[in-house]
N, C-alpha and C positions, 0 to 999 in steps of 0.2 A: 591617497588611500584612505577612504572613511569607513571605519567599522561600525559607525553608529547607525541605528535604524533611523528611518525618516519619521517624522512626527506622525503621519499617516499610518505608518507601519506599526508604530507604538501603540496607536489607538486601536488597531486590529487585533494585536496581541491582547491588550487590556480587555477588549469585548469578548474575545475567546475565552480568556481565563475567567471572566466573570460569569460568563454562560455556563461553563464547565463546572465551576464552583457551585452555581445555583441548581444545576439540573442533574449532575451525576451523583446521585445519592449513593454512599457505599453499600448500605443494605439492598437497595434495589440492583446494584451491580452484582452482588452474591446471588440474588434470587435469578437474574438473568444468566448468569454463569452456570448455575446448577441446573437450570431449565433448558440450556443451550438455545435461549431466545434472542432474537434480534431487537435491539432498542427502537422500535419504529416510532413511538411517540416522541422520544427525544430527538430523533432525526428529523422529524416533521417540524419541531420547533427550530432546530438548527437550520433547516432549509429557509423557514420564514424570516429568519434573521440574515440570511444571505451567506452563511458560512460554507455552504456546499456549491462548488461550481463558481467560486469566486474569481477563478482564473478563465472563466468562459467570457466571451465578448458580450458586451452589454445588450447587443441586439439579439442575442440568443440566451438571455436569461441570467448572464453573470453580471460581474461588476468590472470586468476589464483589466483586473490585475494579473500579475505575473505568477509562476510557480513558486517564487520566493514567498508571496503573501499566502499562498496555499499552504507552503511548508511551515509557516509560522503558526497557522491554525492547527495543523496536524500535531505539531509539537505540543501546543498548549492542551489540546484535547486528550492526548495520550498521557501527558504529564499528570492530568487529574485522574484519569482512569484508562488503564492500558486496554481493556476490552471494549468499553463503550466507545471510547475515542477512535480506536481503529476500525471498528464496525461502522461508525457514522461516515468517517472520512474516506473509507474505501468503497463506499456504496455508490461512487461514481466512477468506479474503476473502468478504464478502457474508452471512456466517453471521449477522451482526448484524441483518439485516433479519428473519430468523426469530426471533432472541432478543427483538426489540423489538416485532414486529407478528404473530408466528406464534401458532398455537393451541397449547395445552399438549401436545397429541399431537405437533404438529410439533417443538416444541423437545425433547421427550424422545426423538424418534426421530433427530435430526440433531446437535444441539449437543453431547451427551456424546461422540459418535463423532468429532467434529471436534476436540475438546479432547483426546481420547485418542490421536489420530493415526491412527485407522482411517480416517477420511474426510478428503479434501482438498475444499474447496469453492470456487466461483467465481461470477461474477455476469455475466449477459448483458444489457448495457445499450447499448453502442455499436452502430450500424449503418453499413454502408458508405455509405449515402446521406445520413446525418445527422450523424455525428461527435459533436460535443459537444452537439448540439440534440436533447434527448430529449423535446421537447414533443409528437412524433408518431412512432409506430412503425409500420414497414412490417410487422414481425413481428405475426401476429394469433393470437388464441385464441378459438375458437368453441365454444360449449358444445354438447355432443352427449350428451344423457342424463346419466349419472354421470361423463362425462369432459370434458375440454377437448381440442380438436384444435389443435395449434400449428404454424404455418408461417412460415418467414421465415429470416433469416440474422443473425448478429452478427459483429463484427470486433474485434480486438485483445482477445480474451478471455483475462485472466490465468488460469492453471491450467487452461484448457480442455481439454488433453490429459491431464491426470491427475486431474482432479476426479471425485468420485463423483456430485455433482450441482451444479447451476447454479441460481441465483435468476434467473429470466429476465423482463424487463419486456416485456409484450405489449400491443397495442391489442385491447381486448375490445368497444369500442364505437366504430366508425370514423365514427359520426355525431355524437359528442360535440361540444359546443361550450363553451369551447375544447377542442381535441382531447385535451390531456393529462387531461382529466376522464375519459376513457374508457380509461384504461390500468390494467392490474393486474399483479400479480407472481406467479409459479408456481415451485414447486420442481420442476425438471425433472432426473430421474435420467439420468445420461450413457449407461446401458446401455439407454435406450428404443429401441424400433424406430423408425427414421427419423432419429435424431440422429446427426450426423457432426461430427467435429472434425478440422481440418487444421491442421498445425502450421506456423506462420510461422518458417522456419528462420533467415533471415538478419537479425538485429537488431543495431543498434549496441551494445546492452548488455543486462544482465538475462539473460544467455544460460543460466543455470541454471534460469530460470523458463520454464514452458510458456506460450507465447502463441499463440492459434489463431484461425482462421476457424470459425464454428460454423453449420451448416446444419441446419435443422428442417423435416422433410419428413413432414407429417401424423403428428406426434408426439402420441400420446394419453397425457395424464396424468389421474390421478383428480381428480375435483372437490375432493376435500379437500387437494389440493396448491396450491389457491389461497391465498395468505397474505393474511389479513384479509379485506376485502370488495372486490367488484368496483368499479372506479374509483378505488381508493385508491393504486394503484401508484406513480404519479408522486410523490405526496407522501412515501410511504414511502422511495423512492429518494433524494429530495432531503435527507431527514433523515439517511439513511445516509451520504450525501456529506459532510455536516457533520461526521460522525464519522470517516469515512475520510480526510478531508483532514487532520485532525490526525496520523492514523497516517502519512501520506505526508510530512507535515512532519517527523516524527519520523525517518522513514527518510532523509530529505534531511539532517537535523541530524547524524545518526549518520555518514553518508557524509563530510560536511564535517569532522567532528571527526577521523575516521580519517585523511583526506588531511592534515590539520593535523599530527596526530601523527607521520605518516611523513615530512613536510617538516622538522619540527623535528629528527627524529632524523638525517635525511640531512645537513643543513647542520652539525650538530654533530660529524659524523663526517668529512665530506669536506674535503680540503685542496686548496687552490689558492694559488699564490704565496707559499707557505711558512707558511700559516696556516690555520686552520679557516674555512670560509666563513661560519659564523655570526657571525664577528667582523666581517664587512662590514656596514656600517650599511644598505645596500640591502636586505639580506636580514632584518636585524633589523626594518626598517620593514614589509617584506612580511608577516613573522610577525605583527607587532602589528596590522596591518590585518585579516589573516586570523582571528586570535583574536578581535578586536572584533566582526567579522561573525558568527562562530559564536556568541558569547555573545548577541548582539542576537536571532539566530534563535531560540536556545534560550529566551529570555525570552517571546517571543510564542507559540511552540509550547506551552510549559508553561501560559501564561496561557489559551490556547485550549482545551486539555485540562482544565485545572481548571474553567474557566467551563462547559464541556459537563457535567462531573460534578456541578455545582451545579444541573443541570436548566434551565440558560439556553442555548437553542440560538441561536447568533448567527452566521449565514452570513458576515457581514462579517468577524468575527474569525477565523474558520477560513479564509476565503479570504486574509486578510492573512498568517496563519500559513503556510500552504502556499506562497504566493507568495514570501514573504521566505525561508523556508528552502530552497526549490527554487533560487532564484537564487543564494543563499549557497553552496550545494553546488556549483553549475557554477563560480561564481567562484573559490571556494577550491581546487577540484580543479585548475582551469586553472593557478592560481599555484603549486600544488604541483608540477606538471609542470615549470614554468618553473624552480623553484628546483633541480629535479633535473638540469635540463639535458637532453642527450641521453639519459642513463639513464631520465628520466621518461617517455620515448616507448616505453620497452620493458615488456612486460607483467609481467615478473618483478619490477618494483619496485612493482607494485600501484597506484600513483597513476593510471597509464593506464587500468586497468580501473575504478577508483573514478570517473574523469572520465565514462567511457562509461556507468556505472551512474547517475551523478548526473543526467544529462540528462533521463531519463524522468520525473523528480520535477517537471519544469516542464511536463510534457505529459499524463500520464494523471491521472484524477480531475479532469479540467478544466484546460485550458492556463492559463498564467499570464495570457492574455488574457481568458479567461472569468472568472478570479478578479478582475481589474480591473473587468470589467463588473458583477460583484456588489457590489463596493466603490463604484464610482462610482454606481450606481443608488441607494445608500443615501445618498450624500453629496450628490449633486445631482438625484436624481430620475430618472424615466424619461420619455423623449421619443418621440413618434411622428412 
């Protein structure tokens, strides 16, 4: 058992860290945060250097790495800045469904443009009436000759207002039993007639990222936009969630490490009662607890990423990784604010923003309660 990153992986981490340090200006981050603006220019540079879509096959614009390497980049980006890092690294959201289940034509049409930065992608799964329950969709897709006609709505859609296309989960057979066997996924261009995205303006965190309500009113998409076969959508999305939970775990891990970095720097600089507050044992113990939590989260996130890249899809392990890393991010950011005292409550010290950005990692891609359900069903079984 080797816990050491390979030389190549260390180089990827180094490159991502240097890029983030050079491009993620704190003053710019505050301006983007206040204006609720997406960091398009920084994302363009990140794409030019190959950071986005690193896990795509080379023939489709990527570098042929695994989700482990993608997670390493996510961690470093979010460590440097929780808002900019999250916005950039989530701008290829759901493109993995095309990568893993799409036709060769779909892969060629979309993946290179996502990796190059030309396209932002998104996924439409969550519905207003269903939340985390995706076993039945009110959004329907009905075959009409060479097209499917899609009607319905989605909510909390990441990148909804800036994406070139969304992967949308629809009910294609409303009589299927169980209902999830009648679901399919489609590539829906956002410039389609009948497609509307309404920005959700007032969010606690991730203010640089577009989050939308999506409305589809008789949206016609070509039949070739069906991903895989009819009736396979639910299973495609579940497998994607196993992958995306690792990425969100890495996002949470990076945020936690970034908050810890700032807390340590602050207590080593701040003086009270004639000495640095890092000299107080209470702060030393806080730092020790925070560092331990971060390292434990890192171990399970890395294991989940490595395991997935070995071809072993383990929903229990990915759920454990996301749940642990999300909780760690919230707890570490909370303690970082406490160590800053009143200054931690002010945006310019960053830990306040890290705390707000951390909380979403316990909610999207399945709340921590959903992750516990997945884990518990494996440990104690299902009961009716």
